[in-house]
C-alpha positions, 0 to 999 in steps of 0.5 A: 546090311545097313552099309549095303542098303545105304550105299545103294540108296545114296547112289540112287539119290545121286543118280536122280539129283536127290529126287528119286522117282517113286517107282525106283524107290519101290523097285530098289526096296524089292531088289535089296534082299537080292543085293544083300544076299549077293554081298553076304555070299561074296564076302563069305566066299572071299573069307571076310568073316572071322578075321581079327581086323585090328591086325589086318593088312594088304591081304585083307584089303585085297579080299575086300576089293575082290568081294566087292568086284564079285558082288558088283558083277553078280548084281549087274548080271542079275539086274536085267533079269528083273527088268532093271529094277535099279539103273545099271550105273547104280547096280555096278557102282553100288557094290564098289561103294559098299565095299569101300565103306566096309573096308573103311569100317574094318580098317578104321583102327589102322587109319586112326593109327596112321593119323597119329591116334593110339587105340586108347584115344591118346595121341601117339608120339609123332616120329621124324625118321632119318633115313629112307633106305631099307631100315627106314622102310622097315621101321615105318612098316612096323609102326603102321602095323602095330595094333596099339601104337605108341609111335607113328611116322609123320615125316622122313628125312634123307640126304639123297635128293632123288628121294626127296619130294616123294613118299614112302609107304604114305609118309612124305620124304622131306629135305635132308639132315641140315634142315632136320630141325626145321622139318621137325617143327613143320610136321610137329614131330615129338621125336627123331629116330635115326634109321641108319644102322650104318651111320658113322659117328660124324653123322650121328653128331650132325643129327644130334645137333639138329635134334637139339636145335629142335628140342626133341629127344633122339633115338638111334638104331644100333649097328647092323652087327648088333641087330637080332637077325640083322633086321631093324625093329622099333624095339631095337631103337635106343636112347642116345648113349654117352659114346654118342654124346662124346663123339669118340670113334671106336678103336680097333684092336688086333684080335688075332694078336691078342688071341695068340697070347690069351688063347689056350693060356691060364688067365687070372682076373682079380676084381672080376665082378667089377665094371672093368674086371667083368668086361675083361672076363667077357672079352678074354672068354671069347678068345678061348683061354685054356683056363679062366679063373675069376677072383672077387670078394663079392659073391653076387658080382662074381656069380653075375659075371659067370652067368654072362660068359659063354664058357665055364670059368673057375670062380674063387671067392677071395679077398686080395687083402688075404696074403696067404690065400692069394699066394696059395691060389696063385701057386695052385693056378700057375697063371700065364697071364694076370689082369689085376683090376681089383681096387677101391675107386670112389674118391670121396669114400676113400678120402674119408677112409684112407686105411681101406685104400691102403689095405686094398689098393696098396697092400692088396696089390702087393699081395698079388704082384709078390705072389705072381713074382714068386710063381714067375708069371709071364704077363701081368697087367695092372689097371691104373688110373689118371688119378695116379698122375700128380696125385691129389687124393688117396685114390691117386696115391694108392694107384701110384703106389700100385704102379711102383709095385708092378715096376719094382717087382717085375721078374727079369724077362717078364712082360709086366705093365700098368695101363693108365686111363680115365673115367669108364663110361657106365661103370658103377657110381660114375657120373653118367648113370647118375645124370640119367637117374637125376634127369628121369626123376625131374632133376636137379642134375648135380654138377660139382664145378662148372669148370670141371673136365674129365677124360672118358672111354667106354668099358668095352673100348678101354678093355680092348686096349688093356688086352692090346697093351698086354700084347705090346708089353716088352717087360720091366713094369712099363706104363701104358697110357691110353689115348683118351681124346679131348677132355670133356666139360662135365657141365656141357655134358650134363646140359646136352644129356638134358636137351637130348632127353627132350627137356629144357635146361634150367626151366624143366631140369635145373642144374645145381652146383654142389662144389668140389668134393675132397680130393677132386681135381678140376682136370685130370692128367694122363702123364707126368711131365717127367715121363717121356712118351713114345708111340707104340704100333697101336695108335691109341696106346702110348708107352711112358718111361716110368719114374721110380722111387728107390726099392729100399724106401718102398720096401720100408714103407710097405712094412710100415703101412702094414702096421698103420693099417693094423692099428687103424691110423688113417692120418699117418697112412695118408701122410706116408703115401704123400711122402712117398710120392714126393720122394726123389725119383728117377726115370727107369734106366735100361737095366730096369729088369736086371737082377741087381735091381731086384736084389734090394727087395725080395718080396718072397722074404717080406 
């Protein structure tokens, strides 16, 4: 009522330049009850009452306009019956002014949100959106509809010159990606959101560079194939991840070729609860094996991975160090394919307790491959490491010995191999999650040495290539090396993670150098100089000509290691691994898988 009365009084004052004649004042006051009743009836007829206005949209705004037009028409028609109690211009325009004021009152929450003020009065995050396509429009619309927004769109950046200089849903489209950092500063954006689900790696890298220049955090939408229902949402926006930071293009694999090997087969995965083993389990399960057996000594991790599969799996709570149990299990399962991923992997821990590396990574691997050889397993893939190349720590020596065991125990005609790669992104205890936690806690970020470099690959990517290597294997315990791209400087990686989180390196998040830990190299290798590399039919997988030691010496050393482990003689066990790595070795000859070579060491009698 106050809005209606005030609107007509204001217009009447404007009509007479602020000096309203007394007769018109009295006429308006007498006519106001009619005007108010007409507005109330029009509002009621158009359903303006009983609405939750903080969620109001275009439909509610349309009702306000129609209600105002109806009230204006009725007042204009009723006005002459009263001998023009108010000027006709006031009678007609007063209704529209009242409708505008009522609309503004009802949509004030929406107006405040679009201006960047959250419902609680706090300033919402001002977002610069990259991409003026359908995904960008969907994101802008969703932000504007939020009842209590934490983000508001303030500007859109797009490389299409036909869109620049226009606006989308009231948000200006300004410039292209090369000027993103300038646009961010001009509009005072607090964050950049990439609303291009089809963006390739190069485009993401360009946007990251500009976001770093502007000093604001960056969020991206996942690919269209990963979006729920295929529709982008603000909820889908994620922080920049390590794959984005490293700028690696994702590899492709021949899924049908892998399915031909794994589909319908009995597959055994050791270490199935670990980072690599669990991802192998997930990808193998998608290929519909006939029987999937998951082995791990940790019941929690084993239970967790089983819950992530879309098909049933046999869970076996077994420690690979238990030789009799491992042999009995493999005899019972009779696997067609074995993926051996079980291992200890943390360098500092194994440097302090080398016996555990020998017990699990060497003797445990021996238990698996010996039992697999006894049962005639056709395909076996051993998950190795770049640390097995010219090893400098206990982990590296133990992984190198694992490669030797696979090489020397592969049954004739079998297709066994080792797959060697570097650091796996996001695996438990890896550097990336550690950096992320340190940044979230306000620092400092700990880097061992400013010169340190590492190879990185995502878990999914590395496992895809592991499965592909199982298909490529031609037998004899060969070694495959995964193409890891260029090594990454750890200090530069840490600094970029800090900047893309919206912080300043040094002033807001300090970086502290802790010094190299025992056994750590400054740089890792993926290939020994003596190992000859040859391409495979997959561009990301290289076949290496293995270098092997004498079977008799390895046989004797394995027996000796068993005694050293039983007596907890750490130092001597480490020395034995080092001596083996330095022992004379030679490239594997063409008769690698011949029975004569295996006669020197029969694992069934060990």
